[in-house]
N, C-alpha and C positions, 0 to 999 in steps of 0.2 A: 882414290889418291893412294900412292904407294907409301909404305912406311919410310923409305929413304927420303921421299919428298918432305914428309912431315918433319923429319929430323933436321932439315936444313932451314926450317922457319926460324925467324928471329924471335927471341924471348919476348913475351908480352910484358910490358912495363906499366905498372899502375901506381901512380903517386897517390899516397893516402896520407892526409894530414891527421895524425893521431891525436885523439882527445885524451888528456890526462886529468888528474884530479887530486884533491887533498884528502888524505886518509881520515876516516871517521870510525875509530874504534875497531878497525879490522873487519867491519861488516859492510861498509859502503863508502863511497867517495862523493864529495860535493864541491863544486866551484861556484863562486858568486859571479854573476855577469858583470862586465864593466859598466861604467856610467852610460845610461841609455843614450842612444844616438838616433838620428833619423833614418838609419839604414833599414831598408825594408827586408822582411824575412824572405829567405830563398828556400823553396821546397827542396827537401833532401830525402833520398831514399837510402836504405841500408846497403844496397848492392850497386856496385859499379858506379858510384858517385863520390867525388872527393868530399871528405868530411870537413865541416867548418873548424877553424882553429879555436881552441879553448883558451880561456884566461886562467890565471893562477890564484886570484884572491879568494879567501874563504873566511866568513865571519860567523858561521853557525854550523852546528853538527847535528844532523837529523838522527833520531834514535830509531833503529830498526825495530819493527814490531815482531811479535812472536811468529816464527816461520809457519807456513801452512802445514796442516797435518799430512803425513804421507798416506796416500790411498791404501786401504786394506783390501786385499783380494776377497771377493764374496762370490757365492754361487749365484749365477744368473742363467736364465734360459738361453739356449743356443739360438742366435738370430739367423734369419735367412739372409744370406749375402748374395748379391748379384753383381757380377763384374761387367762393366760397360764395354760393349764391343763396338766395332766400327759400324756407323749407321744407326745406332740405338737412339731412341728418344723415350721420354717418360710415358707417353701415351700407350704405345704397345707393351711396354714393360708392365704398366699398371693393369692393363687388360689381361695379360698373361697370368698374373698372380692374383687377380680378383680384388684389387684395391684401387683407390683413386690416386690421381696425380698429386692432389693436395696432401694426401696422407704420406706419400713417398717424400715430397718436399719437406714436410714438417718433421718427419723422422730423421732426415739427413741434413737439415738446415740448408736446403738448396733454394736460394733466392732467385736465381736465373737458370731455368732448365735448359737453356740453349748452350750453356757452358759446361756440359758434361765432357769428360775426357776419356779416351780409351784406356782401359785398365783400372778406372776408378771403381771402388767398391761402394755399394749403397746397401742400406738395410731395407728389407721389404717387411712392412708391418704385417704381423700374423693376424688371421681372422678367427673369431669365435664362431660357434655353430649358428648363431642368429645373424651372422653377417656383419656385426659390429666389430671394428678393429680393436684388438687388445692393445695393452700398453706395449710400446716398443721395447724389447729387451735391451739393456745397456751392457756393452762389453765390459768384462772385468777390468777395472783400472789397473794400471801398472804403477809401481812405486817410483816417483819422480821427485827430484829435489832441486830447488833453485839456489844458486850460490854465486859467489864472485861478483856481486853487484858493485857498480861504480856509476856515479851521476856526474854528467859533464855539461855545464852551461857553455853556450857558444856565443860568438860575436853577433850572430843573427837573432839573439834574444830567444832562442829555443834551448832545449835541453835533451840530451841523449841519456838513456839509462841502458847500460851494457851489463850483461851477465851471461850465465850459462845454466843449462839444465843437465843434471846427471841422472842417468837411468840406473836406479838401484836394483832393478829386477833382473832376473836371469833370462829375459826374452827381449827381442827387439820391440821398439815402440814407435808409433807414428802419430801424425796429427797432434803434435805436442804444441800447446799454446799456453802462454803465461800472461799474467796480469800484474801490474805494479800500480799501486795507488799512493798518493802523497797526502799527508794530513798535517794539520796544525797541532799546537800543543794540547788542545782540548779534544783531539781526535776527529775534528771536522774534516770532511773530504775536500781537498783542494784541486786535485787533478787525477785522472785515471787514464791508463794506456795499456795496450796489449799487443802481443806479436807472437808469431810462430817462430820456432827455432829455424836457423838457417841450414840445417841438415834435415832432409825429409824423414829419414829413418835413423833413430838412435839405436846403435847396436847394444846388445846386452852388456850392461855395466859401462856403456859409453857415455859421451857427453856432447853437447852441441851449444853454440852460442846463440844469443838473441840480442836484438837492438830495438828499443822502444823510443820513438821520438815524441817529445812533448813540445808541440809548436808554440804554445803560449803558457809556459810553466809559471808557477808562483815565484815571486822574488826570493822567498825562503819557505822552508817547511821544517817541521820539527821531527816528523817520523814518517816511515813508509811501511807499506805492507805488500807482501808478495803472495801470489796464489797461482796454482796450476789450474788452468781452465779446461784443458783437454789433454788426452794422451791415452791411446788404446794399444793393445798388443798388435803387432804387425803380423798378420796371418800369412802373407806371402809378398814377394817383392813387386809383383805386378810388372809394369813396364820399366821399372828401375833396373839399370844394368849393374850387375854385381862384380864384374871382373875388371875393375879399374883400380890401379894402385899408384901410390906416390912413392917415387924413388929419389935417392941422392939429394935429400933436402939439405940446405945450408941457410943459416940466418946469422946476421951480425950487423954491427954498426959500420957504415961506410965512411963516417967522419969520426969525430971525437966521441968516445964512448959516453953514453948518457945524453948526447945532444946531436942534432943534425939528422941524417938519414939512416933509417934502419931497413934492411932488405931481407926478404925471405924468397928463396928460389929453389927450384927442383924440377922434377920431370914426372909427367903422367904417362903411364904405360897401360895399354889395353892387353891384358894377359889372357883374355878369353878367345873364343872361336867365332864370335859374332861382331857386328859393327855397333858402335855406340854413337850417340849424338847429344848435343846440348850439355857438354861436359863442363863442370865448374869445380873450382877448388875453394874451400872455406878455410880462411886463415884466421887464427885467434892468437892474440898476444896477451900475456899475463905479467903482472908485476910480481915482486917477491912475496907479497901477501896473498897471491892467487886471485887478485881482482882482475877482471877482464878489462883491459885498457884499449883493445881494438878487436873488432870482428868484421870481417869483410868477405864477401862472396864475389869471385872473379871468373868470368867466362874464359875458357881456354880454347883457342883455335887449334886445329881446324874444326869445322862444324861436325864433320863425320869422322870418327876414328875407325879405321880398318882394324881387323884382328892383327895383333902384334905391333900396332903403331905406337909411336912415342911422340910426345910434344912437351917442350919446356915451358915453364912459367916463371915469372919474376915479378915480385910485388915490392915496391919501394915505399916506405912510410917515413913520415917526419914526426916522431914522437916528441913530447915535451917532458918526458920523465923516463925513469928506468924501465927496461924490459928484461924480465928474468928468464922467461921461457916462451915457447911458441908451440902451436899445434896446427897441422894441415890435414884436412880431410878432402876427399874427392867423391863426387857423385855424377851420374849421367843417366841417360835413357837408352833403352834398347831399340835399335832400328829394326822395323818389321816385326814388332812384338805381336803375337797372336794370343789374345786372352783366352783362358779356358772357358768351356761352356758352363752355364749356371747349373748347379746341382741341388741347390737348396741348403747346402752345408758349406761351412768355411773351408777354404783350401788349407792343407796342412802348413804349419808354420815353417818359415824359411829364415835362415840367418844371412844378413847382408854380407 
């Protein structure tokens, strides 16, 4: 597809009903659900699905727990990293390195070995002299911080927890996963949820939003706790395409400020020399207290971006409160990516 053809495409419009909340001491936000009705819950996903409308009443203020400790860098053994190539399965990989399939699955948390993807990095457990596997070395953790939390009850009797993770280290991070737990006044656990960030790789000193759905939340809770479950240094980009940029962004109210429709639009440009596919933009909205009041991942056509191609995007939202600022990030995948051969050592670090 020629760039000129891409430029004539009509902007993609996504209507997003924004969830807002009631401020809770500058650390989180909570809304109480309306009077229960017989409306059945509707499954919702954090990407490309309209969000349920939130209500405005609030009668309690949860107390945020002490933030999770920031990981401290420690000296760890250098793991053997293997990059999945086209046609790879775990059986020949295990035979090649003298380990069992079960050991590889356990070391990498692989529940379904049929779902390996090209460019995926896996850790190969090292062997001791007697043939018994040694403990799998853990990659040095990166410093990650959870912030901007807001809780939103919905009319479907579920609740969203929105927030973001900031990368405080000087290197990119990936596989970033967070956990949020809800507790009563005595500290008893009421509900637990987790999610990965909506950006695959957090740039050095960058940030990325996350959204956790509680399908059956408690009617109230007194406090919450947050924890970073995972996050490791990104040794190389793999099949992720680095040469996509967002240009000419604009955001503002289409109706009366503070009410009605809020729109974010701009253009994605492939500034590299290769083709990209599965391109998405990640849009995050913040209020004046830096709470995340919306986080959305949107697919951008065309499916394949030629070198130099451009494509517009347009996201229209219907917030119930003020929007102070916005952020737009883009990511995509490399068409025809050829993974490097396994060498037994990690690939040198790369910056997105």
